[in-house]
N, C-alpha and C positions, 0 to 999 in steps of 0.2 A: 511406330510411325508418328511423325509430328506434322500436323496440319497447320498452316498459317494462312492468314487472310490479310488483305490490305486494310488500312485504316478507313478507307472510303466505304468499303462494304460493311465493316463492323460498326462504324459510327452511324450509318444509315439505319442499320437494324437495331441499334441500341437506343437511339434518341429520337426516332420518328414515331409519332402516334399513328399506328396502323390498326386496321381492323383485326379482331381476334381470329387467329387461324389455327387449324389443327397442327399439332406438333408432329413432324414427320418421324416415323419410326426408323431409327438408325441403330444398327448393332455395332456400337463402338468397340466392344470387347473383341470382336473378330478382327478389328483393325490393329490390334496391339495396343501400345501406349499412345494415346492421342492427346495432343496439345493444341490449343487455339491461341494464337499470338497476334499482336498488333498494337496499335496506339489507342488504348482505351483504359478507363478506370472503373467502369461499372457496366453490367450487362444483365439482361433478362433473356431467357430463351424464347419467350413469346409474351405477348401483351395480354394480361388478364383485365378484368373489369376495373379493379381498383387502381392498379398501377398505370392504367392508361389515362386516368384522370390527371389533368395538369396540376402542378403545385403552385400555390399562391404563398409567397414568403410573408405576406401580411397576416397569414393565419399561423396557427401552431399545429403541426402534424405529429401524430404519435405512431410509432412502429413497434412491432414485436420482433425481437432479435433471437433467432434460433441458436442452438448449441454450436452450429458451424458458422455463426455470424451472419447468415443471410437475413435479409430484412423483409418483413411483410407489413404493408401499410394497413393501419387499423381505421383511422379517421382523422379529420381536421376540425379545428374550432372555427368560430366566427372570425371575421376580419378583426384584428387587434387582440385576439385571444392569446393567452399564454398558458402552457402546461408546465407546472413546476415540480410536481411530486406524484408518486404513485406507490401503492402497496397492494398485496393480495391477501384476501381472507376467505377461506373456504371456497377456493376456485373462482372467486369473484374479484375482478380487478377494480380498484378505486383510484381515480385520477383527480387531481386537484390543481388549481391555478386561478386564473382570472379569465373567465369566458362565460358566454351566455348560451352557447350551443356547442355540441360536439357531434360530428356526423350529421345525422338528420334529426337529432333529439335536442330539445331545448333543456338546458341544464345550467344552473347558476353556480359556477365556481367549483362544483363537485359533481362527478358522474361515476357510474359504475359500468363495467363491461363484462358480459358473460361470454367467455371464449367458446363454450360448447354450442351456444346459439348464435354467436357472432352479432350480438345486439347490445346497444347502449341504452342506459336508462338514467333518469334524474333521481335524486335522493330527496324525497319528500317535498314539501312546499315551504318550509320555514328554515331552510339551511342557512349557512353563513352569507351575510349580506355584503361581503367584501372579499378581497383577494385571499386565497388560501395558499400559504407558502409550504406547509409541511403536512404530512399525513402519517399516522402510525396505526397499523392493523394489529389490534390486541388479540392475539390468538388465545390467550388465557381466559379473558372475559368475553370474547367474541363481540368486540365492539371496534369502532373506527374513531380514532381521535384525530382532529384536525386543528391546525394552528395557523394564524395569519394576521390579517389586519381587518377586523370586523367587530361589530358590536352585538350581534345577535346570531344564534341563541345564547351565546356566552361572550364574554369580553375577550376576544382574540383566541379563545379556545372553545371548541364544541365537540360533542360526542354523538355519533350516529349508532343506533342500535338496530342492526339488521333484523332482529327477531320481531321487534315491535314496529319497525319502520318509522321511527321517530327520532328527532333531534332533541338534545338537551344541553344545558350548560354543564361544565365539569363539577365535581363535588366541592371544589374550592371557588366556584363562580366564574373565575377567569383571571387574567393578568392584564395590568395596565401600567401607565406611567412611562417616562422616557419617550421612545418613539411608538410605544404601544403596538408591538408586533411580536409574534412568536414565529421563529424561523426554523426550529428543529424540535422534534419530539422523538425520543428514543427511550430505551430502558437501560438499567444497570445490567451487569453481567449475569446476575442471578434472576433477572426478570421479576424482582420483588418490588421495584420502584420504577416510576416513570419520570424521566428528565425532560424539562422544558427549557429551551434556550431562545434568546432573541434580544429585543431591546424593551425592557420593562423593569419596574421597580417592585420589590417586595418589602414589607415592613413588619417587624416584630417588636413588641413593646420591651423596654429594658427595665422591668420591675423587679429583677432579682429572683424571679420564679425558678425553682429548681427544674431542670429539664429532665424529667423522669423518663422520657422516651428517647433521649439522645445519648449516643455513645461517643466516647472521646474520638474526635476526628483524626487524631494522630495514629490511631490503631484501626486496622481494617475491620469493618463492621461484621459482627456475627450476632445472630439472635441468641446465642448461648452466653452472651455477656450482658452486663448491666452498665449503665453510665458510670456507676461507682467502680466496678471491677476493671473496666476498660481504662480507667484513669490511674490505675496502679502501675507504676513503671516496673517492667520485668528486671530482675536482678541479672547482671552479666555473669555468664557461666563459662567464659572462655578459659579461665584458669582453674576451673573445678575438675575433679575426677568424675567422669561419667562412664557408667558401665551398664550394658544391656545384655542379659544372658538368660537362657540360651538364645543365641542369635541365629538368623538364617545364614546359610552358606552362600546365598546369592550376593555377589559382590556389589550389585546395584542397590541393595537395601540392607547391608549389614553394618553400616557406619552410624552408630548412635549419635555422633556429633552433628549429623546433618539435620536433626529435628530440633536443635536448640534454637535456631533462628533460620529456618529454611529460606533459600534464596529464590525459590520458584514454587510453582504449584505442586500439589501432591503427585509424587511419581519418583522415578529412579533418581538417586542422588539427593532427594529431598524428603524421603520417608524411610522408616525403619521397620523391619519385620522380625518377629520372634521366630524361633525354630518351630517347625510344624508340630501341632498337637501338644503344646507344652505351655505351662504357666511361666510367664517371664517376669523377671525382676529388673526394674530400671533404677539404678542407685546413683544419687548425686551427692558428692562430698566436697565441701569447700575448705575444710581444715581450718576454718576460722568462723567466728560467730557472725551470722547474718539475721536480719529481721525479715521474716517471711509471713505473708498474710494469706497465701493460698497458692494453688497451682493452676496453670492454663494447659489444657490438653486439646490437641486437634487430632481427630481420627484420620486414619488412612482409608481410602475408598478404592484401593487397587483390588483387582479381581481375587476373590477367595481370601482376603485379608481384612482385618479390622478388629478393634477392641470393643466389647460391649459391657464389660464389667471390670472394676479395678478398686484398689484401696490405697491410701497414703499413710505411710508410717514415718514419723519424724525421727531424726538422728540428732543428738545421742540418746534422747529419753526413751526411744523405742516404743512410742505410743501411736496406736492406730487412731488417726484423727477423725472426728466427726466434721463433715464439710457441708457447706450450703451452696446451692446453685439455683439458677433460674431455669425452670422448665421451658424449653424453647417453643413448645406447643401452646401451653396455657398461660405462660408468663408468670406463674406462681413461683415463690421461693420454696424450695424443698430441701430436706436434709438427708444425709446418708452416711454410712460408715464403711461396712465391708460386706458385700461389694457395693460400689456406687456405679450408677449407669452412665455409660458414655454413648451419646447418640450416634446412630448409624445413618443419619440423614445427611446426604452428601452436600446439601446446601449450607450446612453449618461449617464454617471454617475452623472454629474452635469453641470450647466451653470453659468458663471460669468457675473454679471451685474454691471457696473461701473458708478459712478456719474460723472458729469461734472468736478468736482474738489473735493479735500478732504474736508469732512464736519466734523466740530467739534460739536459733538452732544452728547446726553445722551441716545439715543435709537432710535429704528425704529418700525414702525407698518406695517406689510405686510398683505394686503387684498387679500385673495384667492377668486376671484370673479367668475372664470369660471373653470369648472371641467369636467372630463369624468366619465361616469358611474353614481354612486349614490352619490359620495361625493368627495371633494377635499382631498388632502393629500400630504405629503412631506417625503422624505427620508433624505435630508441634508439641514441644514440651518446654514450659517456662515456669520459673518460680516468680510469684508476684510479691513485690515489696509492700510495705505498709503505706506507700504513697510515692515517696521520692527519697533520695539519699545522696550522700557524697562522703567519700573517705579522704583522710589526710594523705593516704598512701596512693600515689598516682596509678600504680599498677592495678589497684582495685577499682578504678574508675573507668572500666571498659565501656564500650558502646552497648547500650541496651537495645533489644529488639524493638523495631518500629520508631526508634528515636533518631532524629536528624543529627544529634551530637551527644557526646557523653557528658557526665558531670565533670567539673573541673575545679582546680584550686589555684590560688596565687599566694605568695608569701613574701615577707620582708624579714631581714635578719638571717641568722644561721639556725637551721633546723637539721637534726640528725635522727636517724631511725633508731628506735629502741624496741626490743623484743621482750616478751614475758611469757613464761610457760603458764598453761592453765591446768586445771585438775582433770582435763580430758586428754587421753593419750593421743599424741600426734597432732595436737591442736595448739597453735601459738597465737599470740595477740601482738599485732604490730602497730606502733604509733609513731608520731614524730614529736620530739621535744626540743625546746630551745632554752638555753640558760641566759639569764639576764642579771647584770650586777644589781645588788641591792642599792636602792637610791636612784636608779635610772628613772627619769620621768616617763610616764606612759607613752607620750608622743614620740619618744626616742627609742622605745623598745621594739621588739619584734611583733609582727602581726601575721595572722593567718586568716585567709578568706576561703570559704567553701562556696561553690556556685553549683548547686544541684540542678540537674535537668528535671523540670516539672512539666508533665505532659498535658495537664488539664487544670483549668481554674477550679477552685473549690475552697472550702474551709479546712485548714490544716492545723495540727499541733506541730510546732517545730521544737525538736529535742536536741540537746547536746549530750552526747555519750562521753562520759568521763571514766576512764579505767581506774580501778581501785589502786591505791598507792602501795598496798601490802604486796601484791603480786609483782609490782615493779620495784619495790624496795627503795622508794624515793619519798616517803611521807614527810621527812624533815625538809625537803626542798620545795614542796608544793606551796602554792599561794593562791590568790584570787585573780580572776580575769574579768574584763568587761566584754560583753558580747552584744553586737548590734545586728538586728535582722531587718533587711529591706525587703518587704513582701511584694511590692509591686508599685508601678507608676501611679501616683495619686494617693497612695496609702502611706500613712505615717510610719517611720521606722520604730522598732521596739529595741530599747536598750536595757540590759540587765547586768548586774555584777554577780558572778558565780564563784563560789569557792571550789577549788580542785583538791581539797585536802581530804576527800572521802577515802576511807580505807577499802571499801568494796566498790565494785562497778556500779555506777550511778547513771540514771537517765534523767536529765534535768530539763524541765519545760522552759523554753525561752520565749515562745510566742504562740498565741492561739487566735486564729482569725483567717481572713481571706488571703489567698496567695494566687498570683496571676501566672499563667504558663510561660515557659521559656519561649523566646522568639529571637530573631536576629537583632532586635532592638532592645531587648530587656531580658535579664535573668535575675532570679531571686539570689540574694547574697546573704551570707552569715559571716561576720567578721569578728575575730577574737584578738584582743590585745591585753597587755598588762593593766590591771585595775589602777585607778588613780591613787587609791590607798591600799596597796597590797597587804595581805595579812601574812602572818608567819614570820619566823626568824631566818628562814633560809639555811643554807649549808655552804660553808666555805665562802661566804660573802655573796652567794648567788641564789636566785629563785629559779625554779624550773616550771615552764609552762608546757602543758601537754595538749596535743591536738590529735583527736581520734576520729570520730565520725559525727555527722549530723543526720538526723532522721526526721522526715516529714511524714506525719501520720494523717492520712486523709480522713476527715470526719464526714464531709458531705460534698457533693459536686455542685458547681455553679457558684457565682459570686456576683454581687451588684457593683463591683468596682469598675472604673473606666478602663478600657483597654483599646487604645487607638492605634496600636502598632503590631498587632498580631491577630491570629485566628481567634475566633470567639466561640467558646463552648457554652457559656451561659450568657445572660444578659450583660451587655457591656456598656451601654450608653442609655440615654433617655429613650432612644429608639435604635434598633438595628435595621439598617436598610440594606437590601441586597439588589444587585443589578444583573440582569441578563440570564440568571440561572435559578431554577426552582425544582426541588425534588418533591414528588408526591408518592409516598409509599402506598402500595395497594391495600395494605391492612388498615389504613386510616379510615375512620368512620365519623369524623367530627362534623356535627350538624351546623356548627357556627363558623366554619372556616370560610373566609371571603378574602382571597388574595388580592382583590382590587382595593382592599382597605387594610387595616392592621390585622395581621394573623395572630392568634394566641400562641404564646410560647410553647404550648403543648404540641404544636404542629411543626416546630422547628426541628429539623434533623441535622445530623452531623454534616451532611453534604450541602445543606443550605449555607454553610459557612463559605462555600465557593462564591455564591452571589454576594455575601457580605464583604468578603475580601476583594472581590472585583469592584464593588462600589467604592471602597476605600482607596484601592490602588489606582482607580481611574480619576480620583480627585473628588469623589462625592458628587453632589448635585451640580457643582460648578464644572467639574470635569466632564459631565455628561451633557452639557449644553453647548458643546462646540458646534461650529457650522457643519462639520462633517461628523454626523452623529455616530456614536459607538454602538456596537451590537455584537453579541455572540451568535454566530450563524450555525455552528456545528459543534457537536460534542460526541466523544467516544469514551467508553469505560474499559480500561485494560484489566485483565484478570487479576493483576497484582493489587488492584484497588485504586490505582492512579486514574485520574480523569484528565483528558486533554480537551482543551477548549480553543476553538479557532474563531476568528471574526475580524472585526475592524475596531481595534482599540489600542491604546497606549497606557501602560501603567507607570505612574510617577512616584509611587510610594509603596511601602510594604515589602515583604520578602522577595517578590518578583519585580521590584522596581527596575525600570529600564526595558522591560519586555514589551514586545509589540506583536499583536495579531495572532499569536499562538503561545499558549502557556499551559502548564500542567498544575494539577492539584494533587499533592501527595504528602503523606506524613502530616496531614491536618492543615496544610498551608499551601498557598500558591507557590509555584516553583518555576524559575526561568528554565527554558530549554537552552541548549548550546547556542552561543552567538546571539542570545536574547530574542529569538524568534525570527520573523520574516519582515521584509521591507514593504510589503503590500498586504491588502486584505486577504483573508483566508475564507473561502466559501464552502469547502467540503473537506472531510477527513475520512479516511478508510483504514481500518485496522486489520492487519493480517499477521497474527502472532505478535512478534515484537517489531514488526515493520509498520510504521505509521506513514501512509501516503497522504500528501497534503496537496490540495488544489486551490487555485485562487488567482489573484491579480498581482503577483509578486515576481521578482526576478532574482532575488538573492536573500541570504540571511540579513538580519538587521545590521550586522557588522561588516557585511560584504565579503565574507570568508570564502564563498564558492565561486568567485569570479564571474558572476552574472549567469551561471549555468542552471539556475533554478527557475527558469522562466515558465510560470504558470503551473508548474507541478514539481514536487520534491518528495524525497524519502527521508524519514527520520528514524534511525535505529534506536529504539527505546533502551535496549540493554547497554549499548556502547555510548549512547548520547551523542551520536555523530550524524551529520547530514550527508546525503548522496544525491547526485543528479540523476535524472532519467534521460540519458543521452545529453542533449543540450537544451531539452525542454521544448516548449511549443511557442509559437509566435503570437499568442493571444491568451486571454484569461480562461481558466477552467471553471465551469459552473457546477459540475457534479462528477462523482467518482463511483464506480461499482466494481465488484470483484466477480469474475466469471471464468471458470475453467482454467485457473492459473494465470489469468490475464487481468490487468487493471484497465478498465475502460474509462476514458476521460472524455467528457462532453463539454463543449464550450464554444467560444467565439474565436476560433483560430483557423488558419488555412495551411499551416505547415508544421511538420515535425522538424525542428531545426537541426542542421548538420553540425557535427562536432568541430569540423575544420572551418577556419575563417574563410569567408568568401564563397562558401558553398551555399546553394540555394535551399537544400533540405528536401524533404519528401512532402509532396502535396497531400494534405490530410485535412479535409474541411469539416470541422465540427465534431468529429468522432475519431479518437485514436486509441490504440491498444498496445499496452506494454506487457511483454511476456516476462513474468517474474523469474522463472527459472533460467531463461536465456539471457536475461538482462538486456533486452533490446526491444525496439518498437517493431511491431509486426502488423500484417494485414488484419484489419478489424473484421473482415468477412463480408460486410455489406458495403454499399456505396451510397454516400449521402453528401450533399452540398448544402450547407446552411449554417446557421448559428444555433447550436443546441443548448437547451436550458435544463435538460434532465436526462439522466440515465440511472436506471434502478433495476433490481432483480425482480422478475415477474414470478418465476419458479426457481427451483434449485439449478436449472440449466438454461433458462431463457431470461432475457432482459427486455426492458422497455426503454426506448429513446424517444425524445420529443424536442421540438424546437421549430424555428422558422426555416423551412426547407425550400430550397430552390429547385433541386433535382435529386432523385434517388433511384437506385436500382437494387434489385434483390441481392446481387452479388457484386462485390468490389474486388478489383484485381488490377495489379500494376502491369498491364500489357500481356498477361498470359494466364490461362487456366488449363487444367487437365480435365479430360472428359472420360467417363465410363458409364456403363449401362445403369439406369435406375429402373423405376417402375413406370407403367403406362400413364399414371395420373400426374406424377411430378416431373417426369422426363428424366434426362440423364443426370448423373451425379457430377456436379461441377466443383472442382477444388482449385481455388486461386493459389498463387504463390504465397507461402507462409512468411516469406521475407519481403521487405519493402525496397523498391527501387527509387532512387532519388532523381530529381530533376536539377542538374547543375545548370547555371546560367550559360546558355549557348544558343546559337541559332538553330531553328528547326530544320533538320536535314530532309532531303527528299526520301520518299518511301515507295517501294514497289511490292508487287506480289511475289512472295518467295515460295520456292518449291521444296518439298521434303526430299529426303535422300533415298527413299525406298521406291520400289517399282510400282506399287499400287497407287492409283490416283483417285481423286474425287472430283467429278465435274460440277461446276457451279454456274455455267452459262448454258444457253439453249444449244441444242444439237444442230450442227450445220454439216451438210454433205460436202466433202472435199471436191467432188466433180463439178459442183456448181460454184463453189467459192474460189477455186484456183483453176482458171482455164487458160490464161494467156500470160506471156511475159512482156516486159517493156524495156527498151534500151535505157541506160543510165543517163539522166540529165543532172540532177543535183539532189543529194540526200537531205531529207528534212531532219531537223534536230528532234531528239526524243522529247516528248512533252514533259513539262515540270510535274513531278510527282506530287501526290496529295501530301500536305505537311503531316509529319508524325511527331508532334511535340513530346519531349521527354516527360515522363519515362515511357518509352515505346520499345516493345520486343519485336524485332523485324526478322529474326531467324531462330531456328532451334534444331536441336539434334539430341539423340540419346546415345549413351555409352555405358556398357556394362563392364565394370572393373572385374577382370578375371580372377584377381587375387581375393576379392571379397564377395564377388557375385552380386554386388549392389549396383542398381541402375541409377545413373546420374543424368539429370536433365541439363543440357548445355544451351544457354540462351545468348543471343547477341542482338544488338540494336543501338538505340540512342537512349542511354540511361547511365546512371552511376549508382554506387552503393557503398556503404561502409561495412566492412567486416567487423563484428563485435570485438572491441578491444583496440581497434585501430582508428586513428584520426585522419588518415589519408584515404580519400575516395578512390575506388577502382571504377573504371568505366568501360562500357561497350560490350563486355563479355563476362559471363559468370557461370559457375558450376553450382547447380541447385540440387540438394538432396531432398527428395519429396518425403522421405521417412522422418527425418529430423527437422524438416522445414528450415534448413540452414543454407546460407549462401556464402560462396567464397570466390575469389578471383583466381586467375592462373598465376602460377609462380613466375618469378623473374620480372623482366621489364613489362611495363604496362602499355596497352594500346592508347593512342590518342586519336579519337575520331569515332566513326560509326561503323558497326558491323551489319552486313546485309545478307550474308550467306554463310552457312555452316555445313560441313560434311565430315562425318567420322568414317575413316577407312582403317580398320584394324585398331591400332592404338594411336593413330595420327589424326589430329584435328586440323582440318583445312578451314581457314577463316578468310572470308572475302568481304570487301566493303570499301570504305573511303577512310583510310587511316594510315598512320605511320607508327613506328616503334622507335623511341629515342635511342640514339647510339647505334642504329642500324640503317641500312638502305631499304628496309621493308617499305613497300608502297602499295597498299590495297590488297595484298595477299600475304598471309602468314601461315606457318605450319608449327603446330605445337604437339609434342610427344606426351600423351596423357599418362603413359606408364612411367616415364622418367621425370615428368613435370619440368621439361626444358623446351626452349624454343629452338627450332631448326632454321638458322639464318643463312645456311649455305646455298639456298635456292636463289638463282639470279632474279633480281627484282623486276617487276613490270615497269614499263615506261609510258608516260602520258603522250597525248597526241593533240596537235592543233590547239595548243593552249588549254586543253581540258585536263583536269586532274584525273589520275587513275581512279576508276570506280569499278569494282568487281561486283556484279549483280548476281552471279551464279557460279557455284562450285559444285560439280556433279560428277557422276561416274556411270558408265554403261556396263551392264553385266556381260556384254559381248566383248568388251575390251579390257582385258586384265591389265593391271599395273598402269592404268591411264586415268588421270584426273583431268576433267574438262573445266577450264576457267574461262568465263565470258563476261563482257561488260564494255567499258570504255577505256581503251588503252591502245598503244601502237605496237607494242612488242614486249618480249620478255628477255632480259639480258641483251645479248647482241642479236637475237633472232627477231625478225619482223614477222609478227603474227597478229594483225590488227583484229581487235574485238573478241577473238576467241583463240585460245591456245590449248595444246594438250601437253600435260606434264607426265613424263615417264618415270614412275616411282622406282623402277629397278635401275635404270641408268642415270636417274636424277638429272634428266635433260628436258628442255622444252622442244616441242615439235609443232610444225604447222599442220593443220588438218587440210589435206588435199592442196588445192591451189590458194586456199584462204578466201576471206571475204573482206569487204570494206564497210566502214560505218561503225555502228554501236549496237550491241546486243542487250536486249532488255530481259529476255526470258528464254529458258531452255526446257525442252521436254524430250521424251524418248518414245519410240514405237517400233513396230515390227517384232519379229521373233527374236527373243533374247535381247531386246533393246538394240538391234543392229542399225536402227535409223535414229539420227539425232535431228531434232527440229529446233531451229532458232528463230526468234522474232526480234524485231526492233526497227531500226532505220538502217537497212542493209542493202548492199549491192554485191553481186558476184564478181570476184576478181577476174575470172576467166572470160567473162563476156561483157563486163561493165553494165550489167543489167540490174536495175533496181527491182527488188522483190523483197518486201519487208518480212516475208516468211520464207525461209529456205530450209532445205533438208540436206543432211550429209549421210552418205552410206559408208559405214565402216568396212563393208565387204569389198567395195571397189574404190574406196578412197576418193569419192567425187562429191561435189556440191551440185544441187539443182534447185531451181526456184519453184516455189509453190504459189500459184496465183499471180495476179498482175497488179500494177500500180492503180489501174482503173478500178479494179474490184476492191483493193485495199489501198486507197490513195494516201493514207497517213501512216505514220509509224505504228507498229503493233507492240503494245507494252506487255501483253500476257498471252501465253500460248499453252495449250494442253492437248494431249493425244488421248482419245477416249479408250481407256483400258488397253493401250498398246496398239489399237487399230489405226494404222496410218491412213486409212480411208475416212476416218472420222476425227477431224481436228477442230478444236475450238480456239478462236482468237478474239482478242479484245484490244482496243486502242483508240486512236483518234483519226 
């Protein structure tokens, strides 16, 4: 059964402030499936104490949002107050913003709420003395961090200790400079550091101090590495022979190649398992000599798998190496041999194990001798170089793990490949050689330049590897070369003349000193050419120049050289200034740290480079003094190690030059996103796997690639680097985002979810919108709120908080229809709104009437009236009064409904009609007036074939046929106000003769119904003059077997507003409206028709019911008890 009500009745009950009344007990479940429809967007079943209070949009109101989306009002602030952020710690809710009171409690900018007691409280007496923009509930240390614009108890950052009930400044005193505000406080993915973002300046001295606490920012951080080991570039192993045996039979974990440079986190396709209960050997052979300084191992933490002990044997010398590593717990350097421990702490991405000295080898064999669970396994395996390297053979310069680009070479002249056998079986040595005529000036001779990828600044020895001439049998052709090393911008080049006449392999030192890391603007180069005065006699009139490899051996990390064009690992200038981003590791215990002044370099972390690069990219102090000040408003940390920063900024230099408002930090440097970011400020970021949802005041990418469909909200796919729109976006800025139950909640200053098609008005959505990630569409957010919202955040794992300047709100939000079923005595019935959203296309508001359901059972909503007193006399016809104008039902409004069970699937579908439109996911063309709604999947679709143009007011399902009445047409047919659709075949039946209008009035069908006493007969009533060639004014009977129209008795005149049935087996039809009997020309606005004798009779007189009757109902089929309403 579906129950509908007029908008007048609903709106009165929804938006009037009435006294608290007891909720009537109704057994909805006995009534079958019950729907409540009309022109409404929000409802409460009854008024409780808090929701009956009026809303003042000059205050900020906070609500709790339940798992079903329903809203419960918690409190409002003082006039002019703002609620900006919230978090929960040990079941206590902390709310921050700019306010002096909340509820009935005086509280300055921060307050707490205890849900179990329903009470608010202030936090101490010396809290923040200014606006608080952000709050972070630290569950690890049981403290509350706040950030904003205030001077006490800390500079823009303060800490509340619930245990002591006291405020304090942070361990680094605070943050200041620029606009002096902290807008975001979050943690990294491992919860080991706290990130601060906003508009502030940090400063570190550039005195060349070695950063003993800093790891290379180009490599994901791990406590199992040191700054030194993380600066050693891994050796590419793509062309090496890798074997792991015995291996698991599980195809998800049996590819040993997957652990060389895994593309994702520990798991299937990115980790390797040994066979169960076995000691495994992982063997790496390169078949050429490589310089190796150690190994990097990352454990797997999959269930019942992991390595706890191992050893490393080098090839070809077959020596078990003694290796050194940092204890991740104590920080001490320890040594081991066989076995060596591999940590089973899942917070460690990897550990680095270094040899006593650099080994020139052709491979290693790693024995996994101890394991946890059923088998050993690994997630990462890499061989660490001596620092950096480059080969003359291009195929040897593959991409290293964590490197943005490989080493490279350039050359002039003719160079050819030359091979030499070694004394090791299966091992060859490949070099390039160039012949030059004796007497050729050096400037005209061939040149060779190596460009090694250097990941971190430091002090290096740069060596030239020269193969011995005996193996190559070219001693007589060898000569001397001049080699020039360019170590970095601002550093003097080093020039040396080297003889290549060595008989055995030689490693020749070219340069020892600082080297700057590779960046888009600079790479270290080593260039070799013929010496000005070459030595030797040559052979056949030619000299031979040999190009093999160059080797950079890291001696120490950090350098005092200037580096104005890339990320900085060590001190790079007189001072290093950072903007808008600051990392504070929880492990720091520095007593002298003051971030409002110069911080010691010992506090500089690898991720503080984010702020340093932002400062440079924004133009330094000059770039941060623009009239529209820059700020980083939001930060998220991806499990891959990448950081995404959103805000209001433009970068004019550095690796992300040209980016605006959204940028990434990965591989140790800022990195532009596709299309250079967004064309307006970013206020919030939400990470869901590789999906990055972005909210703010933008409309497109910076390059305009999305056609203006990123209004206020956008989706960036991290894996593919591509942008997607969420529908067509919102018509105003988004202030906050939250993830709840598979939905992205957006809060902001908007009034519509924009329609994809041009000219469509979109869905009214004021301040709060919900995007279903799985369905890829906007859906009902559950509650109803009108206002400009400043905050949405998670309260618990299943509930959220929303806040803002609210004009009106109701517990439940619905686009014209809800479903009802029994609940408990305290909360009342369970109310489920449509999961899909109905749009409001620009059109005039149509009239609306009370619609009847199609079943026999009725529910009376007016006072009981006795028929004997109400209807006593008849009156002759003078002139029929027009039906009154109906109460407006602005779209979206549901004016009719029915249910149909698909016999093939046994699934019940809700059919709704009215004044609305909607977009089926994937379509840009709106469908209007009628829809099929699946309550199980919460999806909506239109009828197949041609589409209605107009408004639907009545629905009746008879078998598989759907009868649709209203005020509409179907393009390409003569359909007018009445249509028939076959639900089983999904086709329109256009063979029925159309209804005709009368007296200049359009056809308007207000009722389509059926009496159980009259088989194969559909009763159609409203405003019309006939059907086909048949004259049957206001009411006609359609015979479904003969497919013909018939007149009921002698017919009536006027217009019918409503139909009801009474008597045994519904053998009496009661019609109301502005009606006269054709047989006697008698006006009687309520008439009855007897199916048994085929006659009409008047009920009551014009004197007793002087105006048209717009609604009629028979009390439970009792024809002696009739209810009427009208004018």
